[in-house]
TITIKE-321764 format. One record per residue (C-alpha): x, y, z; residue number from 1; residue in one letter. Coordinates in steps of 0.05 Angstrom, whole numbers. Layout:
% TITIKE-321764
+--------+--------+--------+------+-------+
|   east |  north |     up | baro | pakol |
+--------+--------+--------+------+-------+
|      X |      Y |      Z |  NUM |     A |
...
+--------+--------+--------+------+-------+
% end
This chain:
% TITIKE-321764
+--------+--------+--------+------+-------+
|   east |  north |     up | baro | pakol |
+--------+--------+--------+------+-------+
|      0 |      0 |      0 |    1 |     M |
|     30 |     68 |    -19 |    2 |     P |
|     36 |    129 |     26 |    3 |     V |
|      2 |    193 |      3 |    4 |     A |
|     48 |    253 |      5 |    5 |     L |
|     22 |    324 |      5 |    6 |     D |
|     73 |    344 |    -47 |    7 |     A |
|     53 |    417 |    -47 |    8 |     M |
|     61 |    427 |     28 |    9 |     G |
|    124 |    458 |     59 |   10 |     G |
|    170 |    517 |     51 |   11 |     D |
|    209 |    483 |     -5 |   12 |     H |
|    154 |    445 |    -41 |   13 |     A |
|    147 |    415 |    -90 |   14 |     P |
|    223 |    408 |   -103 |   15 |     D |
|    240 |    381 |    -34 |   16 |     A |
|    179 |    337 |    -28 |   17 |     T |
|    188 |    306 |    -97 |   18 |     V |
|    262 |    295 |    -84 |   19 |     A |
|    245 |    262 |    -17 |   20 |     G |
|    194 |    216 |    -50 |   21 |     A |
|    243 |    194 |   -103 |   22 |     V |
|    296 |    182 |    -49 |   23 |     R |
|    248 |    140 |     -8 |   24 |     A |
|    229 |     99 |    -69 |   25 |     A |
|    301 |     86 |    -87 |   26 |     R |
|    330 |     75 |    -18 |   27 |     D |
|    276 |     35 |     17 |   28 |     C |
|    229 |     14 |    -38 |   29 |     G |
|    172 |     58 |    -14 |   30 |     A |
|    111 |     68 |    -57 |   31 |     R |
|     89 |    141 |    -58 |   32 |     V |
|     29 |    178 |    -85 |   33 |     L |
|     50 |    249 |   -100 |   34 |     L |
|    -12 |    292 |    -88 |   35 |     V |
|    -12 |    361 |   -119 |   36 |     G |
|    -19 |    398 |   -184 |   37 |     H |
|      3 |    349 |   -237 |   38 |     S |
|     37 |    400 |   -282 |   39 |     R |
|     83 |    425 |   -226 |   40 |     E |
|     98 |    354 |   -201 |   41 |     L |
|    116 |    329 |   -270 |   42 |     K |
|    164 |    387 |   -279 |   43 |     K |
|    196 |    372 |   -211 |   44 |     A |
|    202 |    298 |   -228 |   45 |     L |
|    240 |    314 |   -291 |   46 |     E |
|    300 |    331 |   -247 |   47 |     Q |
|    303 |    259 |   -222 |   48 |     H |
|    299 |    218 |   -286 |   49 |     A |
|    293 |    160 |   -290 |   50 |     P |
|    235 |    164 |   -241 |   51 |     V |
|    221 |    100 |   -202 |   52 |     P |
|    155 |     68 |   -221 |   53 |     D |
|    137 |     66 |   -147 |   54 |     R |
|    124 |    141 |   -150 |   55 |     V |
|     56 |    163 |   -179 |   56 |     E |
|     20 |    229 |   -186 |   57 |     I |
|    -50 |    243 |   -161 |   58 |     V |
|    -77 |    310 |   -184 |   59 |     H |
|   -102 |    362 |   -135 |   60 |     A |
|   -124 |    429 |   -161 |   61 |     E |
|   -108 |    475 |   -103 |   62 |     T |
|    -60 |    482 |    -44 |   63 |     T |
|    -69 |    509 |     27 |   64 |     I |
|    -12 |    558 |     40 |   65 |     G |
|     30 |    559 |    103 |   66 |     M |
|      1 |    625 |    126 |   67 |     G |
|    -72 |    611 |    113 |   68 |     E |
|   -122 |    602 |    170 |   69 |     S |
|   -136 |    526 |    171 |   70 |     P |
|   -211 |    527 |    183 |   71 |     G |
|   -233 |    574 |    128 |   72 |     P |
|   -182 |    545 |     80 |   73 |     A |
|   -207 |    474 |     89 |   74 |     L |
|   -279 |    496 |     76 |   75 |     L |
|   -259 |    537 |     15 |   76 |     R |
|   -208 |    488 |    -15 |   77 |     K |
|   -240 |    420 |    -12 |   78 |     R |
|   -198 |    399 |    -72 |   79 |     D |
|   -132 |    419 |    -39 |   80 |     S |
|    -73 |    371 |    -37 |   81 |     S |
|    -79 |    356 |     37 |   82 |     I |
|   -154 |    340 |     31 |   83 |     M |
|   -143 |    296 |    -30 |   84 |     V |
|    -87 |    259 |      7 |   85 |     A |
|   -133 |    247 |     67 |   86 |     M |
|   -187 |    221 |     21 |   87 |     D |
|   -138 |    171 |     -8 |   88 |     L |
|   -124 |    145 |     62 |   89 |     A |
|   -198 |    143 |     80 |   90 |     R |
|   -215 |    104 |     17 |   91 |     E |
|   -160 |     53 |     30 |   92 |     G |
|   -118 |     73 |    -29 |   93 |     R |
|    -62 |     97 |     16 |   94 |     A |
|    -35 |     69 |     81 |   95 |     S |
|    -21 |    138 |    110 |   96 |     G |
|     -9 |    211 |     96 |   97 |     V |
|     54 |    254 |    102 |   98 |     V |
|     52 |    330 |    100 |   99 |     S |
|    103 |    384 |    114 |  100 |     A |
|     52 |    438 |     98 |  101 |     G |
|      4 |    478 |    142 |  102 |     N |
|      2 |    436 |    206 |  103 |     S |
|    -65 |    464 |    228 |  104 |     G |
|    -95 |    445 |    160 |  105 |     A |
|    -65 |    376 |    165 |  106 |     A |
|    -95 |    365 |    234 |  107 |     M |
|   -162 |    392 |    212 |  108 |     G |
|   -164 |    350 |    148 |  109 |     A |
|   -145 |    287 |    186 |  110 |     A |
|   -198 |    299 |    239 |  111 |     T |
|   -253 |    314 |    188 |  112 |     V |
|   -235 |    262 |    135 |  113 |     R |
|   -208 |    205 |    178 |  114 |     L |
|   -246 |    217 |    243 |  115 |     G |
|   -224 |    204 |    314 |  116 |     L |
|   -213 |    137 |    347 |  117 |     L |
|   -269 |    113 |    392 |  118 |     P |
|   -259 |    141 |    462 |  119 |     G |
|   -211 |    196 |    440 |  120 |     V |
|   -235 |    268 |    451 |  121 |     E |
|   -176 |    305 |    419 |  122 |     R |
|   -117 |    283 |    376 |  123 |     P |
|    -45 |    298 |    397 |  124 |     A |
|     20 |    310 |    361 |  125 |     I |
|     71 |    258 |    383 |  126 |     A |
|    144 |    270 |    367 |  127 |     L |
|    204 |    225 |    377 |  128 |     L |
|    261 |    264 |    410 |  129 |     L |
|    333 |    242 |    420 |  130 |     P |
|    358 |    225 |    490 |  131 |     N |
|    412 |    182 |    522 |  132 |     R |
|    372 |    120 |    506 |  133 |     G |
|    335 |    100 |    443 |  134 |     S |
|    292 |    162 |    442 |  135 |     G |
|    232 |    191 |    479 |  136 |     V |
|    161 |    203 |    453 |  137 |     V |
|    134 |    270 |    474 |  138 |     M |
|     61 |    289 |    467 |  139 |     L |
|     26 |    336 |    459 |  140 |     D |
|     71 |    381 |    417 |  141 |     C |
|     19 |    433 |    398 |  142 |     G |
|    -48 |    403 |    380 |  143 |     A |
|    -85 |    419 |    445 |  144 |     V |
|    -58 |    479 |    483 |  145 |     V |
|   -112 |    479 |    537 |  146 |     D |
|   -117 |    408 |    563 |  147 |     C |
|   -164 |    376 |    612 |  148 |     R |
|   -140 |    319 |    656 |  149 |     P |
|   -177 |    269 |    612 |  150 |     G |
|   -138 |    293 |    552 |  151 |     H |
|    -72 |    279 |    587 |  152 |     L |
|    -97 |    210 |    605 |  153 |     R |
|   -112 |    195 |    532 |  154 |     D |
|    -45 |    223 |    511 |  155 |     F |
|    -10 |    176 |    559 |  156 |     A |
|    -46 |    116 |    532 |  157 |     Q |
|    -33 |    134 |    460 |  158 |     M |
|     39 |    151 |    474 |  159 |     G |
|     51 |     84 |    506 |  160 |     S |
|     25 |     47 |    445 |  161 |     V |
|     64 |     92 |    398 |  162 |     Y |
|    129 |     80 |    436 |  163 |     A |
|    116 |      6 |    435 |  164 |     H |
|    111 |      6 |    359 |  165 |     C |
|    165 |     57 |    344 |  166 |     L |
|    217 |     39 |    397 |  167 |     L |
|    199 |    -35 |    402 |  168 |     H |
|    191 |    -32 |    478 |  169 |     L |
|    146 |    -81 |    515 |  170 |     D |
|    128 |    -34 |    571 |  171 |     R |
|    148 |     38 |    556 |  172 |     P |
|    160 |     81 |    618 |  173 |     R |
|    108 |    138 |    617 |  174 |     V |
|    121 |    202 |    655 |  175 |     G |
|     78 |    263 |    668 |  176 |     L |
|    117 |    328 |    658 |  177 |     L |
|    113 |    372 |    719 |  178 |     S |
|    154 |    421 |    762 |  179 |     V |
|    175 |    366 |    811 |  180 |     G |
|    176 |    291 |    817 |  181 |     T |
|    133 |    290 |    879 |  182 |     E |
|     61 |    271 |    869 |  183 |     R |
|     36 |    336 |    901 |  184 |     A |
|     76 |    379 |    852 |  185 |     K |
|     44 |    412 |    792 |  186 |     G |
|    -19 |    452 |    776 |  187 |     N |
|    -91 |    429 |    785 |  188 |     A |
|    -94 |    395 |    717 |  189 |     V |
|    -30 |    353 |    726 |  190 |     T |
|    -49 |    334 |    797 |  191 |     K |
|   -116 |    307 |    774 |  192 |     E |
|    -85 |    275 |    713 |  193 |     A |
|    -35 |    238 |    758 |  194 |     Y |
|    -92 |    199 |    790 |  195 |     S |
|   -122 |    182 |    722 |  196 |     L |
|    -56 |    157 |    695 |  197 |     L |
|    -47 |    112 |    755 |  198 |     E |
|   -111 |     75 |    735 |  199 |     E |
|    -88 |     60 |    664 |  200 |     L |
|    -58 |     -7 |    645 |  201 |     P |
|      9 |     27 |    626 |  202 |     I |
|     77 |     32 |    659 |  203 |     N |
|     66 |    100 |    692 |  204 |     F |
|    128 |    121 |    731 |  205 |     V |
|    100 |    187 |    759 |  206 |     G |
|    120 |    259 |    750 |  207 |     N |
|    184 |    276 |    713 |  208 |     V |
|    222 |    341 |    706 |  209 |     E |
|    251 |    370 |    642 |  210 |     G |
|    322 |    345 |    652 |  211 |     Q |
|    299 |    273 |    660 |  212 |     Q |
|    273 |    274 |    588 |  213 |     I |
|    343 |    281 |    559 |  214 |     A |
|    375 |    233 |    609 |  215 |     Q |
|    334 |    174 |    584 |  216 |     G |
|    295 |    162 |    649 |  217 |     E |
|    229 |    158 |    612 |  218 |     V |
|    205 |    132 |    544 |  219 |     D |
|    142 |    174 |    539 |  220 |     V |
|    131 |    244 |    568 |  221 |     V |
|     60 |    273 |    571 |  222 |     V |
|     43 |    347 |    574 |  223 |     C |
|     -6 |    396 |    544 |  224 |     D |
|      6 |    425 |    475 |  225 |     G |
|     26 |    494 |    501 |  226 |     F |
|     82 |    466 |    545 |  227 |     V |
|    103 |    414 |    493 |  228 |     G |
|    109 |    462 |    436 |  229 |     N |
|    147 |    513 |    478 |  230 |     T |
|    195 |    459 |    503 |  231 |     L |
|    205 |    433 |    432 |  232 |     L |
|    222 |    501 |    403 |  233 |     K |
|    267 |    519 |    461 |  234 |     A |
|    305 |    453 |    452 |  235 |     T |
|    313 |    466 |    377 |  236 |     E |
|    339 |    536 |    392 |  237 |     G |
|    391 |    513 |    442 |  238 |     Y |
|    414 |    457 |    397 |  239 |     A |
|    425 |    506 |    341 |  240 |     E |
|    461 |    554 |    389 |  241 |     L |
|    507 |    497 |    412 |  242 |     F |
|    527 |    477 |    341 |  243 |     W |
|    538 |    549 |    319 |  244 |     N |
|    583 |    562 |    380 |  245 |     M |
|    620 |    497 |    367 |  246 |     L |
|    632 |    514 |    294 |  247 |     K |
|    656 |    583 |    312 |  248 |     E |
|    704 |    554 |    362 |  249 |     R |
|    731 |    501 |    314 |  250 |     L |
|    743 |    555 |    262 |  251 |     A |
|    794 |    589 |    306 |  252 |     G |
|    869 |    575 |    307 |  253 |     G |
|    904 |    515 |    275 |  254 |     W |
|    898 |    474 |    339 |  255 |     R |
|    822 |    482 |    340 |  256 |     E |
|    817 |    466 |    265 |  257 |     R |
|    860 |    404 |    274 |  258 |     L |
|    818 |    382 |    333 |  259 |     G |
|    754 |    393 |    294 |  260 |     G |
|    781 |    352 |    236 |  261 |     W |
|    800 |    294 |    282 |  262 |     L |
|    732 |    297 |    316 |  263 |     A |
|    692 |    303 |    252 |  264 |     R |
|    667 |    230 |    250 |  265 |     P |
|    642 |    234 |    322 |  266 |     A |
|    610 |    302 |    311 |  267 |     L |
|    574 |    278 |    248 |  268 |     R |
|    547 |    218 |    286 |  269 |     S |
|    520 |    263 |    342 |  270 |     V |
|    491 |    312 |    292 |  271 |     A |
|    455 |    256 |    256 |  272 |     G |
|    422 |    234 |    321 |  273 |     R |
|    395 |    302 |    341 |  274 |     I |
|    377 |    331 |    272 |  275 |     H |
|    303 |    333 |    258 |  276 |     Y |
|    313 |    303 |    189 |  277 |     A |
|    331 |    237 |    221 |  278 |     S |
|    260 |    231 |    250 |  279 |     Y |
|    221 |    259 |    192 |  280 |     G |
|    162 |    287 |    230 |  281 |     G |
|    110 |    277 |    285 |  282 |     A |
|     52 |    228 |    286 |  283 |     L |
|    -18 |    256 |    295 |  284 |     L |
|    -45 |    204 |    344 |  285 |     V |
|   -118 |    195 |    358 |  286 |     G |
|   -145 |    195 |    287 |  287 |     V |
|   -167 |    135 |    247 |  288 |     K |
|   -106 |    133 |    203 |  289 |     G |
|    -32 |    148 |    200 |  290 |     I |
|    -16 |    221 |    191 |  291 |     C |
|     56 |    246 |    196 |  292 |     I |
|     65 |    321 |    203 |  293 |     I |
|    134 |    344 |    181 |  294 |     G |
|    173 |    408 |    194 |  295 |     H |
|    155 |    465 |    146 |  296 |     G |
|    227 |    470 |    124 |  297 |     R |
|    234 |    395 |    112 |  298 |     S |
|    291 |    374 |     67 |  299 |     T |
|    288 |    315 |     19 |  300 |     P |
|    321 |    273 |     74 |  301 |     A |
|    267 |    292 |    124 |  302 |     A |
|    211 |    277 |     74 |  303 |     V |
|    243 |    209 |     59 |  304 |     S |
|    248 |    193 |    134 |  305 |     S |
|    175 |    212 |    144 |  306 |     A |
|    152 |    167 |     87 |  307 |     L |
|    194 |    110 |    116 |  308 |     R |
|    164 |    119 |    186 |  309 |     V |
|     93 |    122 |    158 |  310 |     A |
|    104 |     57 |    121 |  311 |     G |
|    133 |     23 |    183 |  312 |     E |
|     75 |     45 |    227 |  313 |     L |
|     26 |     19 |    176 |  314 |     A |
|     62 |    -48 |    174 |  315 |     D |
|     58 |    -51 |    250 |  316 |     Q |
|    -17 |    -34 |    249 |  317 |     A |
|     -8 |     22 |    300 |  318 |     V |
|    -79 |     49 |    289 |  319 |     V |
|   -108 |    -20 |    303 |  320 |     E |
|    -65 |    -25 |    366 |  321 |     Q |
|    -88 |     43 |    390 |  322 |     L |
|   -161 |     24 |    378 |  323 |     T |
|   -152 |    -41 |    416 |  324 |     D |
|   -118 |     -5 |    473 |  325 |     S |
|   -177 |     42 |    484 |  326 |     F |
|   -227 |    -15 |    476 |  327 |     R |
|   -192 |    -55 |    531 |  328 |     R |
|   -189 |      5 |    578 |  329 |     S |
|   -264 |     17 |    571 |  330 |     E |
|   -284 |    -56 |    582 |  331 |     T |
|   -276 |    -58 |    658 |  332 |     P |
|   -319 |      5 |    667 |  333 |     A |
|   -374 |    -24 |    623 |  334 |     V |
|   -372 |    -91 |    660 |  335 |     E |
|   -376 |    -55 |    727 |  336 |     T |
|   -436 |    -14 |    705 |  337 |     A |
|   -472 |    -76 |    680 |  338 |     V |
|   -458 |   -112 |    745 |  339 |     G |
|   -485 |    -54 |    785 |  340 |     Q |
|   -549 |    -53 |    744 |  341 |     D |
|   -558 |   -128 |    755 |  342 |     L |
|   -546 |   -121 |    830 |  343 |     D |
|   -598 |    -66 |    836 |  344 |     S |
+--------+--------+--------+------+-------+
% end
């Protein structure tokens, strides 16, 4: 089953998206449906001849720009590339959707066209971040900025399943981001969410602080979208600051340049682990389908990674596992209610 790519979405589309699709087809045998204006896509594909037969074009008349308001744009542009891509997934013609375009439009299109999983009130953006271990799944990264305790409970459950599929962990350690590790620390929402997470059939390890995320003490970290998005962008900013300072230092005298040359293999390895292109994008969890939201400035390498991840998650039936997880969590409550009715 191919993956549908919103080929018109992103700061460097369609050149970067088309190049990423061709790269994914050549490197990992991915099948890709390039969704967008056929004339522009054919022109972009000419730069990569011969084009793998695993890459096909699906025409979409319009595109939702990065600066457009998602709601009105989705209503006005029902034939946009992101809407057509979601329709392909809904109709079973694609195993998932990848978009580096307007993230609000991608979330809205996924919610409207694919629908939410039973028992899920709001979807969340789940992103894999590097740490001292194999990585940590953080959610929400910006979908729901004002969360209720029940939303955080759902995020924890979805994050645990996602980490199981992506990191191949039997019982991922799930932590609730707070200002202290003690149970009593946090605001009213996190305190109430703590009790709800304790009742879930997941490996909940309690509250965690920001530094524990990078140290590998948790596999899933749960927070509201306001905190998650702020933390994500602050982390990106400091990572960029660190590398700029390092490059400036290594460009100094001959000793620094020699040291930088000797350390180049190690530095490249570290850069590869923390660069966003290695992870491709974030999964929109909670919808009835696979939707990967990439960075607006995604390079061909990032697009290729996102397509690879989308295919892997489809192979592992992550949506089916999420659905089953929520079904199992609701069963005891239903059985208890039925038992109470029979007793009365």
